[in-house]
N, C-alpha and C positions, 0 to 999 in steps of 0.2 A: 501460472507463471513458472518459468523454469528457474533453476538455481542461478544461472547466469543473469537472467532478468532481475531477480531479487537483488543480486550484488550491484547491478547497475542502478536500480532504484535507491538502494541504501546509500551508495556513494553520492548520488545526486542530492539526496535529502541532507546528507551530512555536510555538503558544500553549499547548502542554502537554496537549492533549486526546488521548485514545486513539482510534485509528481502526483498525478491522479490515477486511481485504480478503480476497477469495477468488480464487485463481488458477483461471481458467476451464478450462484444459486438464485439470486433475486434481482440481478441487474442494478443493484444499489451502487452509486458512484460516490467517491469521497477523495479527500486529499490526504496523502501520507504525511503525518507530522512527526513520526518517530518510528523506530524499529528496534526489536530485540530478538536476536537469534533468527528464527524463521517466522516471526510474527510482526505484522505491521500495525501500528496504531494509526487509525484512520479517522479523520473528522468528517462526519456526514451531517450536513446542515448544522444543527445545534447540539449534536451529541458526539461522543467519542466511542469508537468500537475497536476491538482487536480482531484482526483477521489473519489467518494463516496464509502464507504466500501461495500455497497451492490451491486456494479457493478463490483467487482473484487474478485479474490481468491488468496490465497497464493500459491506459487509454490516452 
């Protein structure tokens, strides 16, 4: 994900929109529930993970 895509995802999440991302290393998909700096907090099924923006893409 580029910096511009990160900004768009973060703005959407802050306004209550749901954004899904996929981790490129293992094709895991999750929903962005929060963000801090360049890290996304992602809910994957029943667990919460922190992903760097550069290791995922929006789906």
